[in-house]
Structures are given as structure tokens and as C-alpha cells.
C-alpha positions as CSV (number, residue, x, y, z in Angstrom):
1,M,90.6,128.0,76.3
2,Q,92.2,129.3,78.7
3,K,94.5,126.8,81.2
4,P,93.8,127.3,84.8
5,S,96.5,128.5,86.3
6,A,98.6,126.1,88.4
7,T,99.3,126.7,92.3
8,P,102.6,127.2,92.8
9,A,104.8,124.4,94.2
10,R,106.3,125.8,97.8
11,L,108.2,124.3,100.9
12,V,105.9,123.0,103.5
13,T,108.5,121.0,105.4
14,E,112.4,120.5,105.5
15,G,115.1,119.4,108.0
16,L,114.0,115.6,107.6
17,A,116.6,113.0,108.0
18,F,115.4,111.2,105.4
19,G,111.7,111.5,104.3
20,E,110.1,108.4,102.5
21,S,106.7,106.8,101.8
22,P,104.6,110.6,101.6
23,R,100.4,109.0,101.9
24,W,98.1,112.0,101.8
25,H,96.1,111.2,105.2
26,D,92.7,112.9,106.7
27,G,94.1,116.2,105.7
28,R,98.1,115.9,106.4
29,L,100.8,114.5,104.3
30,W,102.2,111.9,106.3
31,L,105.8,110.7,106.2
32,A,108.3,108.1,107.5
33,N,111.5,110.3,108.4
34,W,114.1,107.4,108.1
35,G,116.8,109.4,109.7
36,T,115.1,109.7,112.8
37,G,112.6,106.5,113.1
38,E,109.9,108.6,113.1
39,I,106.4,109.0,111.2
40,I,105.5,112.6,110.8
41,A,102.3,114.3,110.0
42,V,102.8,117.7,108.4
43,D,99.2,120.2,107.5
44,A,99.5,122.8,104.8
45,D,100.5,125.3,107.2
46,G,103.7,123.9,107.7
47,N,102.5,122.3,111.1
48,R,104.4,119.2,112.1
49,E,103.5,116.4,114.4
50,V,105.8,113.3,115.3
51,T,102.5,110.8,115.8
52,L,104.9,107.6,116.3
53,T,108.5,107.2,116.9
54,V,109.4,103.1,115.2
55,P,111.5,101.3,116.7
56,A,112.4,99.4,112.8
57,V,115.4,99.5,110.9
58,L,115.6,101.1,107.4
59,P,113.8,100.4,105.4
60,Y,109.8,101.1,106.7
61,S,106.9,102.5,105.1
62,I,103.5,103.4,106.2
63,D,99.7,103.6,105.4
64,W,96.4,102.6,106.6
65,L,93.8,100.4,107.0
66,P,90.3,101.4,105.5
67,D,89.2,101.8,109.7
68,G,91.8,104.3,110.0
69,R,94.5,102.2,112.1
70,L,97.8,102.9,110.7
71,L,100.1,100.5,109.1
72,V,103.8,100.1,109.5
73,V,105.9,97.9,107.0
74,S,109.0,97.0,109.4
75,G,110.8,96.1,106.7
76,R,114.2,93.7,107.8
77,E,112.1,92.3,110.7
78,G,109.7,91.1,108.2
79,L,106.8,92.6,110.2
80,L,103.9,94.5,109.5
81,L,102.6,96.2,112.1
82,R,99.4,98.0,113.3
83,Q,99.1,100.8,115.9
84,A,96.9,100.1,118.9
85,A,94.5,102.1,120.7
86,D,97.3,102.7,122.9
87,G,99.6,104.2,120.7
88,G,101.9,101.0,120.7
89,L,102.8,98.9,117.7
90,V,101.3,95.5,117.4
91,T,102.0,92.6,114.6
92,H,99.3,92.8,112.3
93,A,101.1,90.3,110.1
94,D,104.8,88.1,109.9
95,L,105.8,88.3,106.5
96,R,109.3,86.6,107.2
97,S,108.0,82.9,106.0
98,L,107.1,84.9,102.0
99,S,110.6,86.4,101.8
100,K,114.1,87.3,103.5
101,S,114.6,90.0,101.5
102,P,114.0,92.9,103.3
103,W,110.1,94.2,102.8
104,N,109.6,98.2,101.5
105,E,106.6,99.7,100.5
106,I,103.0,99.3,101.2
107,V,99.3,100.1,99.6
108,V,95.9,99.2,101.1
109,D,93.1,99.0,98.7
110,G,89.4,100.4,99.8
111,R,88.4,96.4,100.8
112,G,91.5,96.0,103.1
113,N,93.9,94.1,101.1
114,I,97.6,94.8,101.7
115,Y,100.2,94.9,99.4
116,V,103.7,94.7,100.3
117,N,106.4,95.3,97.7
118,G,104.4,93.8,95.1
119,S,103.7,90.6,96.9
120,G,100.1,90.2,97.3
121,P,98.2,90.4,99.8
122,A,99.5,89.7,103.4
123,P,98.3,86.9,105.3
124,A,95.6,87.8,107.7
125,P,96.4,88.4,111.6
């Protein structure tokens, strides 16, 4: 039995200051560009869109609620932010009482449970 050939790797974007927290969402690669404070989405053809500028200090990372709303962990501030309908950010949960250390990575499961740095589900807003 012959193995199927792998698709060759190719560069889809460059010039990032410090790309982190890559996620595949709605047919595009999304990432936090820590060096510029931007959330960027890149399609398969390399078209890049700045979708949000984050007022957070490093670190920050992203994921989505099941209903499609973007979440941003504002690590040093200890806040979990949510993108509102108008494009601005609002506090979804305040994590400061849970830890004084900076927060970083986030994962949202299919039920909408939010896990930040392995701390368990974030408190409901």
C-alpha cells in the first residue's frame, strides 16, 4: 500500500514581530502578534488582516466561544476579555483573585468551558 504524499509546507505570511497563540478559525489562521499588539487572520493565499489591536501587555492569547465571540487573555492584567458587537473589548472574567501570576494560553471547549493556563474553568461573568 502506497502512502499518500504530504502537502508540501509553504510560507503563508512573514514579517511578524512575535507570532503566538495560533488558532484555525473560520477558514483562516489567527494569531496574536505580540510585538505589535495585533490579532491577525491569514487565509490560505497569504492575505493578512489585522482584526483587532489589543491594549494588553504581554502575554495575551486568543480563542472563541462556541457562539463565535472572540476571547482575549490579557495576561499581566489578569483579565479575560471578549470582543463586543461593536468591535471593542469588554471584561468577560476577572482572573486576578485566582492568581497574581500572569495568565497566558486559553482553550475553550465545545460546551463553552474556558481554561486559561490550566487553571480550570474561568468564573462566569
